[in-house]
C-alpha positions as CSV (number, residue, x, y, z in Angstrom):
1,M,-83.5,-25.9,27.1
2,A,-81.9,-27.6,30.2
3,H,-81.3,-26.0,33.6
4,I,-77.9,-26.4,35.2
5,T,-76.1,-24.8,38.1
6,P,-72.8,-23.0,37.5
7,S,-70.9,-25.5,39.7
8,D,-72.3,-28.5,37.9
9,L,-71.5,-26.9,34.5
10,F,-68.0,-26.2,35.7
11,E,-67.4,-29.8,36.7
12,L,-68.8,-31.0,33.4
13,A,-66.6,-28.6,31.4
14,R,-63.5,-29.5,33.4
15,E,-64.0,-33.2,33.0
16,A,-64.5,-32.9,29.3
17,L,-61.3,-30.9,28.9
18,A,-59.3,-33.2,31.2
19,R,-60.5,-36.3,29.3
20,A,-59.4,-34.7,26.0
21,G,-55.9,-34.3,27.4
22,A,-55.7,-30.9,29.2
23,N,-53.6,-30.9,32.4
24,D,-55.3,-30.1,35.7
25,T,-54.5,-26.4,35.6
26,M,-55.5,-25.9,32.0
27,A,-58.7,-27.8,32.4
28,R,-59.7,-25.8,35.5
29,L,-58.8,-22.3,34.2
30,T,-60.4,-23.0,30.8
31,A,-63.6,-24.3,32.4
32,E,-63.8,-21.3,34.8
33,A,-63.5,-18.8,31.9
34,L,-66.1,-20.6,29.7
35,V,-68.6,-20.9,32.5
36,E,-68.1,-17.3,33.4
37,A,-68.9,-16.3,29.8
38,D,-72.2,-18.3,30.0
39,L,-73.0,-16.7,33.3
40,Q,-72.7,-13.3,31.5
41,G,-74.8,-14.4,28.6
42,L,-71.9,-14.6,26.2
43,A,-72.9,-18.0,24.7
44,S,-70.6,-17.7,21.7
45,H,-67.6,-17.7,24.2
46,G,-69.0,-20.2,26.7
47,V,-69.0,-24.0,27.0
48,T,-70.2,-24.3,23.4
49,R,-66.4,-23.9,22.6
50,I,-65.5,-27.1,24.4
51,P,-66.1,-29.6,21.6
52,A,-63.7,-27.6,19.4
53,Y,-61.2,-27.3,22.2
54,A,-61.4,-31.0,22.9
55,A,-60.8,-31.8,19.3
56,H,-57.8,-29.5,19.2
57,L,-56.3,-31.2,22.3
58,R,-56.9,-34.7,20.8
59,N,-55.6,-33.8,17.3
60,G,-52.5,-31.9,18.4
61,R,-53.7,-28.5,17.5
62,A,-53.4,-27.6,21.3
63,D,-50.9,-29.2,23.7
64,G,-52.7,-30.2,26.9
65,R,-49.4,-30.8,28.7
66,A,-48.2,-27.2,28.1
67,E,-47.1,-25.0,30.9
68,P,-46.6,-21.3,30.2
69,V,-43.0,-20.1,30.5
70,I,-41.6,-16.6,30.8
71,R,-39.0,-16.6,28.0
72,R,-37.8,-13.0,28.2
73,A,-38.0,-10.2,30.8
74,Q,-36.6,-6.7,30.5
75,G,-37.7,-3.9,32.8
76,A,-41.5,-3.7,32.7
77,A,-41.8,-6.0,29.7
78,L,-42.4,-9.8,29.6
79,W,-42.7,-12.3,26.8
80,I,-44.6,-15.5,27.8
81,D,-44.6,-18.7,25.7
82,A,-48.0,-20.5,26.0
83,G,-46.4,-23.6,24.5
84,T,-49.2,-24.1,22.0
85,G,-51.6,-25.0,24.9
86,L,-55.0,-23.6,25.5
87,A,-54.5,-19.9,26.2
88,Y,-56.0,-19.6,29.7
89,P,-53.0,-20.6,31.9
90,A,-50.7,-18.3,29.9
91,C,-53.2,-15.4,30.2
92,R,-53.5,-16.0,33.9
93,L,-49.7,-15.8,34.3
94,A,-49.6,-12.7,32.2
95,V,-52.2,-11.0,34.4
96,E,-50.6,-12.0,37.7
97,R,-47.1,-10.9,36.6
98,G,-48.4,-7.7,34.8
99,I,-50.2,-6.6,37.9
100,A,-47.1,-7.0,40.0
101,L,-44.9,-5.2,37.5
102,A,-47.3,-2.3,37.1
103,R,-47.4,-1.8,40.9
104,E,-43.6,-1.7,40.9
105,Q,-42.9,0.1,37.6
106,G,-46.0,2.1,37.0
107,V,-46.7,0.3,33.7
108,A,-46.2,-3.2,32.3
109,L,-46.5,-4.8,28.9
110,V,-46.9,-8.6,28.7
111,A,-46.9,-10.4,25.3
112,V,-48.2,-14.0,25.0
113,G,-47.1,-16.0,22.0
114,N,-47.6,-19.6,20.8
115,S,-51.2,-19.2,22.1
116,H,-54.7,-20.2,21.2
117,H,-58.3,-18.8,21.4
118,F,-58.5,-16.8,24.7
119,G,-62.3,-16.5,25.0
120,A,-64.0,-13.3,26.1
121,A,-61.2,-10.8,26.2
122,G,-62.7,-8.8,29.0
123,Y,-62.8,-11.8,31.3
124,H,-59.0,-11.6,31.8
125,L,-59.2,-8.0,33.0
126,Q,-61.3,-8.3,36.1
127,P,-58.3,-9.0,38.4
128,V,-56.7,-5.9,36.9
129,A,-59.6,-3.7,38.0
130,D,-59.6,-5.5,41.4
131,A,-56.0,-4.4,41.8
132,G,-56.9,-0.7,41.0
133,L,-55.2,-0.7,37.7
134,V,-56.3,0.2,34.2
135,G,-55.9,-2.7,31.8
136,L,-56.0,-3.3,28.1
137,V,-55.8,-6.6,26.2
138,L,-55.8,-7.3,22.5
139,G,-55.5,-10.5,20.6
140,N,-55.3,-11.6,17.0
141,A,-57.2,-14.5,15.5
142,P,-57.4,-16.6,12.4
143,A,-58.4,-14.8,9.2
144,A,-62.1,-13.9,9.0
145,M,-62.2,-10.4,7.4
146,P,-60.7,-9.2,4.2
147,A,-58.4,-6.2,3.7
148,W,-60.5,-3.2,2.6
149,G,-61.4,-3.6,-1.0
150,G,-60.6,-7.3,-1.0
151,K,-62.6,-10.5,-0.7
152,R,-60.1,-13.0,0.7
153,A,-60.1,-13.4,4.5
154,L,-56.9,-11.9,5.8
155,F,-57.4,-10.4,9.3
156,G,-59.0,-12.0,12.3
157,T,-61.9,-10.4,14.2
158,N,-59.1,-9.4,16.6
159,P,-60.8,-8.7,19.9
160,I,-59.8,-5.8,22.2
161,A,-60.9,-5.0,25.7
162,A,-60.2,-2.4,28.3
163,V,-61.1,-2.0,32.0
164,F,-61.2,1.1,34.2
165,P,-61.6,0.6,37.9
166,R,-64.0,2.7,39.9
167,P,-63.7,2.9,43.7
168,G,-66.8,1.4,45.4
169,H,-68.4,0.5,42.0
170,E,-68.1,-2.1,39.3
171,P,-65.4,-1.2,36.8
172,V,-66.1,0.2,33.3
173,L,-65.5,-2.7,31.0
174,I,-65.3,-2.3,27.2
175,D,-65.0,-5.5,25.2
176,L,-65.5,-5.9,21.5
177,S,-64.3,-7.7,18.4
178,L,-63.6,-5.7,15.2
179,S,-66.2,-7.5,13.1
180,A,-69.8,-6.3,13.2
181,V,-70.5,-9.2,15.6
182,A,-68.3,-11.9,17.1
183,R,-67.8,-14.8,14.8
184,G,-68.9,-17.1,17.5
185,K,-72.4,-15.8,17.1
186,L,-72.5,-17.4,13.6
187,V,-71.3,-20.7,15.2
188,V,-74.2,-20.5,17.6
189,A,-76.7,-19.6,14.9
190,A,-75.5,-22.4,12.7
191,R,-75.7,-25.0,15.5
192,E,-79.3,-23.9,16.4
193,G,-80.4,-23.7,12.7
194,Q,-81.1,-20.0,12.9
195,S,-80.6,-17.3,10.3
196,I,-78.5,-14.2,11.0
197,P,-79.3,-10.5,10.2
198,L,-77.9,-9.0,7.0
199,G,-74.8,-7.0,7.8
200,W,-73.1,-9.6,9.9
201,A,-71.3,-11.6,7.2
202,L,-70.6,-12.2,3.5
203,D,-70.6,-15.5,1.6
204,A,-67.6,-16.8,-0.3
205,E,-68.6,-14.7,-3.3
206,G,-68.6,-11.5,-1.2
207,Q,-72.4,-11.2,-1.1
208,P,-74.4,-10.4,2.0
209,T,-76.0,-13.5,3.5
210,T,-78.4,-14.5,6.3
211,D,-77.1,-18.1,6.3
212,P,-74.6,-18.5,9.1
213,R,-72.9,-21.5,7.4
214,A,-72.4,-19.4,4.3
215,G,-71.0,-16.6,6.5
216,L,-68.6,-19.0,8.2
217,A,-67.4,-20.1,4.8
218,G,-67.1,-16.5,3.7
219,T,-66.0,-13.5,5.6
220,M,-67.2,-11.3,8.5
221,V,-68.3,-7.7,7.9
222,P,-65.9,-5.3,9.7
223,A,-67.3,-3.0,12.4
224,G,-67.3,0.6,11.1
225,G,-66.2,-0.3,7.6
226,L,-62.7,0.8,6.7
227,K,-62.0,2.0,10.3
228,G,-62.7,-1.5,11.6
229,T,-60.4,-3.1,9.0
230,L,-57.6,-0.7,9.9
231,L,-58.0,-1.4,13.6
232,A,-57.8,-5.2,12.8
233,L,-54.7,-4.5,10.8
234,M,-53.2,-2.5,13.7
235,I,-53.9,-5.4,16.2
236,D,-52.5,-8.0,13.8
237,L,-49.3,-6.0,13.5
238,L,-48.9,-5.3,17.2
239,V,-49.7,-8.9,18.3
240,G,-48.0,-10.7,15.4
241,T,-44.8,-8.8,15.7
242,L,-44.5,-8.4,19.5
243,T,-45.4,-12.0,20.3
244,G,-43.9,-13.7,17.3
245,S,-47.3,-15.3,16.6
246,H,-49.0,-16.1,13.3
247,F,-50.8,-13.3,11.5
248,G,-54.5,-14.0,10.9
249,F,-53.9,-15.4,7.3
250,E,-51.3,-17.8,8.6
251,A,-53.3,-19.2,11.5
252,G,-55.5,-22.3,10.9
253,S,-59.2,-21.8,11.7
254,L,-60.2,-22.4,15.3
255,L,-63.4,-23.9,14.1
256,D,-61.8,-26.9,12.4
257,A,-61.0,-30.1,14.4
258,E,-57.9,-30.8,12.3
259,G,-55.2,-28.6,10.9
260,E,-52.1,-26.7,12.0
261,V,-51.5,-25.3,15.4
262,P,-53.1,-21.8,15.5
263,R,-50.1,-20.0,17.2
264,V,-52.0,-16.7,17.7
265,G,-51.1,-14.3,20.5
266,Q,-52.3,-11.7,23.0
267,V,-50.8,-8.5,24.3
268,F,-51.7,-7.0,27.8
269,L,-51.0,-3.5,29.0
270,F,-51.3,-2.6,32.7
271,I,-51.3,1.0,33.9
272,N,-51.0,2.2,37.5
273,P,-52.8,5.5,38.0
274,A,-50.6,6.2,41.0
275,A,-47.6,6.6,38.6
276,L,-49.3,9.3,36.6
277,A,-51.8,11.9,37.7
278,G,-52.4,9.9,40.9
279,H,-55.3,7.8,42.2
280,G,-57.2,10.8,43.5
281,T,-57.2,12.6,40.2
282,Y,-58.0,9.4,38.3
283,D,-61.0,8.6,40.6
284,A,-62.4,12.1,40.3
285,R,-62.1,12.2,36.6
286,I,-63.6,8.8,35.8
287,E,-66.6,9.6,38.1
288,A,-67.1,12.9,36.3
289,L,-67.4,11.2,33.0
290,V,-69.6,8.4,34.4
291,A,-71.9,10.9,35.9
292,A,-72.2,12.8,32.7
293,M,-73.1,9.6,30.8
294,L,-75.6,8.4,33.3
295,A,-77.3,11.8,33.6
296,E,-79.2,10.9,30.4
297,D,-82.0,8.5,30.4
298,G,-81.4,5.3,28.4
299,V,-77.6,5.4,28.8
300,R,-75.9,2.5,30.6
301,L,-72.2,1.8,31.1
302,P,-70.5,-0.8,29.0
303,G,-70.3,-4.1,30.8
304,A,-73.1,-3.3,33.2
305,Q,-75.6,-5.6,31.4
306,R,-73.2,-8.5,31.5
307,L,-72.6,-8.0,35.3
308,A,-76.3,-7.8,36.0
309,R,-77.0,-11.0,34.1
310,R,-74.1,-12.7,35.9
311,H,-75.5,-11.8,39.4
312,E,-78.9,-13.2,38.3
313,T,-77.7,-16.5,36.8
314,A,-75.1,-17.1,39.5
315,A,-77.9,-17.4,42.0
316,A,-80.6,-19.0,39.9
317,G,-78.5,-21.1,37.6
318,M,-78.7,-21.0,33.8
319,D,-80.6,-22.5,30.9
320,L,-78.6,-23.9,28.1
321,P,-79.7,-25.5,24.8
322,D,-80.1,-29.2,25.1
323,T,-77.7,-29.6,22.1
324,V,-74.9,-27.9,24.1
325,L,-75.2,-30.3,27.1
326,Q,-75.7,-33.3,24.9
327,A,-72.4,-32.5,23.2
328,L,-70.6,-32.2,26.6
329,Y,-71.8,-35.3,28.4
330,P,-70.0,-37.9,26.2
331,L,-66.9,-35.7,26.2
332,A,-66.9,-35.8,30.0
333,G,-67.5,-39.6,30.0
334,R,-71.0,-39.4,31.3
335,G,-72.7,-41.4,28.5
């Protein structure tokens, strides 16, 4: 393991992305998001993603020159074209415009198309909570799970996250993928030569496996069985149709250096409590539910562990596997 400060890791990540062809904004926003994931202990969505991102930039699977553009606006709805660049600039624009629209209209829906992997879904919602709004984001992804009863990968793990602000407290943040675990955990396990628990993935023959490489070549187990598969279908339908993006089975794998542009998408929903029952009622009701949850020993709020880990690592720095940093240094031109 190697110790590194968040600021040093950010510069390393930004330089690696810039050298691969990302413009200044794309490199900066992507590096910020990935380092934040590592600060929160989400290694599968942290800087370990940079070698794949860099390969996509170099091989034309992501356009480092892209600037997100609002292609259509009607009432409280926007459609943003990410231009096949890395997703983070388009998601930042979606959040900024969605917050402004929800404050004015009470609600806003922003769809991002021609996009790419957008990291930890919940990361994008922190500004929404800071603005006192309820937020929801869902994204589709390249195929990794079969339809119920099938063996062929058809749906992505299709992450979904929601944030609920609390006055004077950290928000309630719910962030999950619809596979039993995020597929990125298999990538990390494969890189580190570790096995995975049964119940995470199936091999290419549809059999349970503890080998992460076999799981990556096969399919992910859906969370909650049939229900997880149906939720993945729902997200693929919502995102694929509203953003015009590829469905999971049409999008090339994000793990491969070469291939077609992924063209996946994201959909953001922003809700202003003031437009409905009002902030006073909202605040009282969420605190009533939180109090009921925390009255029982052993219960913690979703997102609380991530935030606690972030506070600790932001001050003390973080330890990353040597293999991760060794992969980044040459990409950043540091030998």
